[in-house]
N, C-alpha and C positions, 0 to 999 in steps of 0.2 A: 754685444758690440754697439757701441752708442756709436752714435754721429762721427764718422770720421774720415770726413771730404776732406780731399785736402786743394780743395781747389780749384786751378786750370794747368792743362797744360798744353798748350795752343800750341800749335805751329807743328809736332811734331806727332807722329802713334806710333805704337808698339803692336805688334800681332803681325800674319804677315799676308801682303794680299792677292786678293785671285787676279786670273788672267787676265788678259786685254780685250775680251767679249763685247762690245759695246750693245746693247739694250734703246731700244724704241719708246718712249712716253708708254706705261701701263701707271692702273692704278691697282691694288691689293686692296679687296674690301677687309672686312673685322671678319668674316666668313671663308675670307681666301679661296671663293668661289670660280673665280679667270682661270681659266686654260692657258695651259704659257704653252708656247710654242716649242715644238720636241728638239728643235735642234739650238736652242739658244738655255737649253734649260741639262746640266747634266747630275749627275748625283747628288743630296742632298749632301749639305756638308756632316758632320758628329758635331755633336755637341759639345765647347771646347770654347769656353769665357777666357783663356788665358792669350786666346790670339785671333785677331780682325774673323779668317776664315769660320774658326768654330762658335762664334759670337751669332755669327747667319745661319749658321745652325741649332744654336741656344734656340734663339728666339723661334723659331719655328716648332721647335719641339716643344715651349710653354707659352703655344698663341696664346691659352686662358689667363696665362698670369704676365702678360704685356699689351702697353699700350705704347703704341708706334705709331710716332710718325715721320718720314721722312721727304724734302722737297728739293731737290739740285736746286732749284730755280732757273732751269732750263726746260720746263717741260714732264719731267720724271718725276716720281710719288710715288708712294711705297706706303703703308697705311695694314696695323693691325689692330681692331680695337682704338681708333682711334678719341672716340669718346668716353671712352670704360676708364670711369676717376681711379686712378689707385695710388698709394703711400706717395709723396713728394720726398720727406728728409729734406735733406739741404738744398736741392732746386729750388725750392721755394721763396730762396730767399733774394734769386731776382726781383722779385715783386717789391720787398721791402726797398732793393736799391733803383727799380725805379720812379718809385715814390720819393727816395730822397732825391734821386736826379730833381722829377718833377721842384717840389720845393725849393731845390738850391735855386731854381729855374723864377720859378716865382718871386724865392726874397725872403720865402717864410724858414727858412736856415742859410747859413751863410758857411762856405767848405771851410771855414780859419775858426769856426766856432769852436772855443777848448770847453775841451771835456774832462772832468776831473778822474785821472784812473780808478783812483776808491766807488765813485758813481759808475764808475763805468760794470768795476767788479760787483760792483748789490747783487748785478744780475746772474755773476758765475755760479756755475755748482760744481765745486772740482770729480775730478777723475768719472766723468760721466761723456768726453768727450773726444777721448785718443789723444790728451794734448792738445789741442786745436789753441786753447787759450795763453799756454803755455808760447805756444808758434808766435801766436798773435802780437807776447810779446818782444819774444826775442827782433822780428820782423820790423817792432815801432824803434827797437833799444834800450827798452826797456829795464834793467837789473831786475829778476828778483828769485823766490826760492824755489822754481819748479812750478807752484800752485799759485802762487800770487807776486803784484809785483812789492816788493822791499820801499816804496813809497807810495802811499798812496795821493798821495799830493801833486804828485807832477801831472802833467798836465798835456793833451793831444789835441790837434784839432779834429774837429769832427769827422773832417773825410780820410785820414787817415784811420779814424775807427771801419766806415767804411770799407776799406781797399779791404780790414784785418778779415771784417764779413763774406768777404768778396775771397778771397787770394787764401785762405786758411779755413774758412768756414766759423768762426771764432762767433756761440750759442750765444755770448753774452751781449757782444757786439749786437748781434741783432735784436734781442728784445730789447736791448735799453736804445734803440732806434726806433722800433714800435712802438713804444712809450714818447721818444721824443717826437714823432710824425703826426700819433694818429692814426686811429683804426680810417676812417673815413679815406685819410690820404693813401694809403696800401689798398684801398677796394676801389678807388677812381681810378689809382696808376693801372689796376688790371683789367679791369675794365676797356680801358682806352685802349689796352694794349688786345683787347680780344681775347680777353679771360672775366667771364663774367661768374657772378654770387661765388668771389674768393670766400676758402673756409681759413681762415686767419693763421697763419701761424704763430703758436707759442714754445719760444723752441727748450728753454729751459721749464717753462710750463709743463709740456709735458711730460719732460723727464721727472718733473716732483712727481707726478700724479703716477706715476711707474713705483719709483723708489717710495710713496705713500700714500698707495691704492685706497684708504680710506678717508683721505682729502679732499678725493675726486669723482664723480662720477662713474662708475664699473665701464670698459673698452666695449663695451653692445652698445653702450646710451650713444643713437644720433650725435654726430659729428656739431649739428648747433646745438648742440648741449654741451656738449662735450667739450669745445673749442673752446669758449666763453671761461668756461670754469675751470681751465687750464692757464687763461690768459687772468683771470683773478687769484689763481694760488700763484703764478708768479712773482706775480706784482705786490702781493704779500708778504713774500720769502724777500724781496729785494729791501723791502720799508719794515722787514721783521727779526732780529737779531734770533731771537730765541727757538723762530725753526728753521732757521740758518746751520744753527748750533744742530739743531736734532735729527736735519736730513744727514749731517757729519758724520755721526753715531752709525746712520744705517746700514745691511750688509748690502751687496751689489745682489740685487733681482736676478733671478733662477734665469736661464737662453730660456726655457719655454717660455716663461711667462713675458721675457722683453721681448720676443718673437710676436709675439698677439702681437705686444702694445704694438708693436712695430707698423703690424700691418696693419692696424684702425688708425694708423694718424692722419695730419691733415691731407687731404688730398684733392689731385685733381686731373684730367684727361691730358693724354699727350698732347693734343686737338689745342690746349689752350696755354702751356707753355711754349710750343714754338711756337703760337699766335705771338707772345709777348717780347720770346725772342728776334723775330721778324721783326715784328713792329720797333724795336730798338733802333734793330740793326737798318733801315731801312729810312727812319722814322719820324716814320710814320706816327710813333707815339703821341709825337708832340716835341710842346719843353719841354728840356731834361735829357734829350735821346741822348744828345750827346754826352752831359753828363756820364751815365749809365754805360754807353757802350766803351767809355775810357778806363773804367774800370774793368768789364769783363774783357776787351782788349789786351790786357795789361803785358802779356806776353808775345810779346815781333812772332806772324806767321814767320815760319822758314820752307812755306808750302809753292811750289811754282806757282806762279797765276793769280796768288790767295792775299791779299793782300791786309787781312785779319782773320782771327777766328775769337768768338766770345766763346765763353759756356762758362754753365758753373752746374756742379753736381752733387748729389748726395749719395751718399750708405749708410743704412741702421742694419741693425740681423735681420736679414734674409732681405733688403731692400736694398737695390742701386738704379740710382737716377740719374739724369745727363735731362740740358737742354742747350742749345748751340745753334748763331748762327755763322756763316761763313760769307766775309763781301772780299769777291774777286775784282781784280785791276778793270777788269768788262765790264765789271758792274753789277753782273746778274750776283744774287744775292742766296745763297743754300740759306736754310732753318730746318731746325729735327727737332724731338726729343724724342726720348725712350724711359720708357718706366716699368720699371722692371718689380715683384712682387714671389714671396716665397722662396727664393735661391734656398738651396739646403747650404748649408753652413761648409762646409767641408770645398759646394764648387766653390760659394762666394770668397773663403780665404783667399787664393792665388786666382783670381779675379782680373781680368783687367779692365782699365776704366772703359764706361761706358762709349767716351769722347770720344776715345780709339775707333770704332766703329761707325759711330758715326759722320766722324771727320770720311771718315775711310770712306763709306758711302756714299758721300756729295762731293765726294771728287773723284772717284773712281766707279763711273762704271758699272768693270765688271764686281763689282762690290754688292752694287744697289742691282743690277742681272740677279745672283747667287742669291741676296739675302731674296728677292719676289719670287725667282722659283723655288727655295725652300720654303716658305710659308705654302707656296701652294702646295708640291707634294707631300710634305708632314698633313694637310689638309683633307686630302684626298688618300689616306690610308687607313 
């Protein structure tokens, strides 16, 4: 199961919210050593990622594999290992979006810049994205054979390519945009959003390293070495027909190899991901924040009092991730990020989106209370 994040589901969340208990401001540390007032805490929810209530139990029961930051923008905050780097999957694409917004604001690129579909598809590796590229072509109204566009000479505006990266999580679009914008632009965008020392993502490059491990450093190699090697690999793939043809003959890697690979991908702490989402939502990111916000908030909010929700998630084998910012009509802004690793396959296959619990916790004080109490209760076992 390679990356199959389906973009955003902003405006509504599945699952069940817990009661109406109101909680005062609180902070849970990575060790979760605070004592919780007994009159505010009931028994922890059983771990179950199919519901919001169950998500609070899963996060608490798997604290060591979770980096979490929740800030409702009204003085309430819950964190668990907020500075612990964890795999990001497609949630990292918000960095590329921010760099694009900045580039447009500075006149370095134009939203209507024409892109030939064939140039975009140079970066596409079939059968690795859960059908995201086919959905991207459908989204743009481009006929295809379920793999590639029928007419590679067709032209699309650059801004629409960005939309496919966010809405259906097209990996080829992400790597095309990194190449178009440049690594310095991505690093600067991340830094301006409160995300230092960016582990630059090579979406398709990482997958090639999984499919052809002899072409890349071992997964135990530090990311400072492996990351650039993966980027060099996808740039070679984009311009080397022989390599493209060779990779198409390769069998799918075994599940255990895929899980180990996913657990060693581009990483960052939830604190950095949440910071960038907040910077975009508040505008503190600077020039280009409005452009990034437009793409993240493309699904209208239906929640009372909520003006807009911007979300980008990701999913790999054993990995579920998401970053969010929620703007209210009263001017307050909530932000959050959830990074989960090493989730068993039988649990992940039925999991609801991390967006559900993030939206619930930042809009319903009862959910934030339940999450805080659950983490504390499990930490004391």
